[in-house]
C-alpha positions as CSV (number, residue, x, y, z in Angstrom):
1,M,0.0,0.0,0.0
2,Y,1.2,3.5,-0.8
3,Q,1.9,5.2,2.6
4,L,1.6,8.9,3.1
5,T,4.6,10.8,4.4
6,P,4.5,14.3,6.0
7,L,6.1,15.8,2.8
8,K,3.6,17.6,0.6
9,F,4.6,20.1,-2.1
10,H,2.9,23.4,-2.8
11,P,1.1,23.6,-6.2
12,D,3.8,26.0,-7.5
13,Q,6.5,23.5,-6.6
14,V,4.6,20.7,-8.3
15,A,4.3,22.8,-11.4
16,H,8.1,23.4,-11.4
17,L,8.8,19.7,-10.8
18,L,6.3,18.8,-13.6
19,G,8.2,21.2,-16.0
20,L,11.5,19.4,-15.1
21,A,9.9,16.0,-15.7
22,L,8.5,17.0,-19.1
23,S,12.0,18.2,-20.1
24,L,13.3,14.6,-19.9
25,N,12.9,12.0,-22.7
26,L,9.9,10.0,-21.7
27,Q,9.0,7.6,-24.4
28,P,6.3,4.9,-23.8
29,G,7.4,1.3,-24.0
30,P,5.3,-1.8,-24.5
31,G,2.0,-1.4,-22.6
32,G,2.0,2.4,-22.6
33,A,4.3,3.1,-19.7
34,G,7.7,4.8,-19.9
35,M,10.6,5.7,-17.6
36,T,13.3,8.2,-17.9
37,D,17.0,7.5,-17.6
38,S,18.0,7.2,-13.9
39,A,21.3,9.1,-14.1
40,L,19.7,12.0,-16.1
41,T,16.7,12.1,-13.7
42,L,19.0,12.2,-10.7
43,E,21.0,15.1,-12.2
44,T,17.8,17.0,-13.0
45,F,16.0,16.6,-9.6
46,W,18.8,16.2,-7.0
47,P,19.6,20.0,-6.9
48,V,16.0,20.9,-6.4
49,L,14.9,18.1,-4.0
50,M,18.0,17.2,-2.0
51,G,16.8,19.2,1.0
52,F,13.4,17.5,1.0
53,L,14.6,13.9,0.7
54,P,18.1,13.8,2.3
55,G,20.3,10.7,1.9
56,R,21.9,8.9,-1.0
57,W,19.6,8.6,-4.0
58,A,19.7,5.4,-6.0
59,N,17.2,4.6,-8.7
60,T,15.6,8.0,-9.7
61,R,13.1,8.1,-12.5
62,V,10.0,9.8,-13.9
63,V,7.4,7.1,-14.6
64,G,4.8,8.0,-17.2
65,L,1.6,6.1,-17.9
66,W,-0.3,7.1,-21.1
67,P,-4.1,7.3,-21.2
68,S,-6.0,3.9,-21.5
69,Q,-2.8,2.0,-20.4
70,Q,-1.7,0.1,-17.4
71,I,1.4,-1.1,-15.5
72,P,0.6,-4.7,-14.8
73,L,0.7,-6.1,-11.3
74,H,4.4,-6.9,-10.6
75,A,6.9,-7.1,-7.7
76,D,10.4,-5.6,-7.9
77,T,13.5,-7.2,-6.4
78,P,14.4,-6.1,-2.9
79,I,16.2,-2.8,-2.5
80,A,18.2,-1.4,0.3
81,A,16.3,1.9,0.1
82,I,12.9,3.5,0.7
83,R,11.0,4.0,-2.5
84,H,9.2,7.4,-2.8
85,H,6.5,8.3,-5.3
86,I,5.6,11.9,-5.9
87,P,2.7,12.2,-8.3
88,L,3.3,15.2,-10.5
89,Q,0.3,14.9,-12.9
90,L,-2.8,12.8,-12.4
91,N,-6.4,12.7,-13.3
92,R,-9.3,11.3,-11.3
93,R,-9.2,8.1,-13.4
94,C,-5.7,7.1,-12.4
95,M,-5.5,4.3,-9.8
96,Q,-2.6,2.6,-8.1
97,F,-3.0,-0.8,-6.7
98,T,-1.0,-2.9,-4.3
99,E,-1.4,-6.4,-2.9
100,N,-0.9,-6.5,0.9
101,A,0.8,-9.3,2.8
102,N,-2.5,-11.1,3.0
103,G,-3.0,-11.1,-0.7
104,V,-5.8,-8.4,-0.7
105,L,-5.7,-6.0,-3.6
106,I,-5.9,-2.3,-2.4
107,C,-6.7,0.4,-5.0
108,Q,-5.8,4.0,-4.3
109,H,-6.1,7.3,-6.0
110,L,-3.1,9.4,-5.0
111,E,-2.8,13.2,-4.7
112,E,-0.5,15.4,-6.8
113,G,2.4,16.8,-4.8
114,Q,2.1,14.4,-1.9
115,D,5.0,12.1,-1.1
116,Y,4.2,8.4,-0.7
117,T,6.4,5.4,0.1
118,L,5.9,1.9,-1.2
119,D,7.4,-1.5,-0.5
120,P,8.3,-2.4,-4.1
121,T,8.6,-6.1,-3.2
122,L,4.9,-6.4,-2.7
123,P,2.9,-6.7,-6.0
124,H,1.9,-3.3,-7.3
125,G,0.7,-1.7,-10.5
126,A,-1.4,1.2,-12.0
127,V,-4.0,2.1,-14.5
128,N,-4.7,5.3,-16.3
129,W,-8.3,5.3,-17.6
130,G,-8.3,9.1,-18.0
131,S,-7.4,11.3,-21.0
132,E,-4.1,12.8,-19.6
133,L,-0.7,11.4,-19.1
134,R,0.0,10.3,-15.5
135,L,3.5,11.3,-14.3
136,H,5.2,10.2,-11.0
137,L,8.6,11.0,-9.8
138,M,10.1,7.9,-8.2
139,I,13.1,8.2,-6.0
140,D,14.8,5.4,-4.0
141,V,16.6,6.8,-1.0
142,E,19.0,4.4,0.5
143,A,18.3,3.3,4.0
144,Q,20.8,4.8,6.5
């Protein structure tokens, strides 16, 4: 399940972060999802967000999901980090889903500019049934 953190960005900050995200090469892959290059994304966002998410950043990407597409339910390999998701652009028809430890599927609509954490080893995915591109900033901050 996506867990809220106390970090929430002002709409002006979200607009700035969205502009940075849109400046990166975000081409959709099979299934209608796309991710930016991790090194370039780190270079772009670290100077702006290092004070908000201190620590060593590992995998850093903008994840895009085009309209009428999905990211199928999947589980990632274990990481020695905390995975942060900051939605930068959503519509009311974007849903994230995770499977909890009991195998129950939980669907959530996230809020733009809010920071969420996720255990990526639990099955998770997303759908975009809306008409706008869904963009999330994903940052793995290594555990200290």
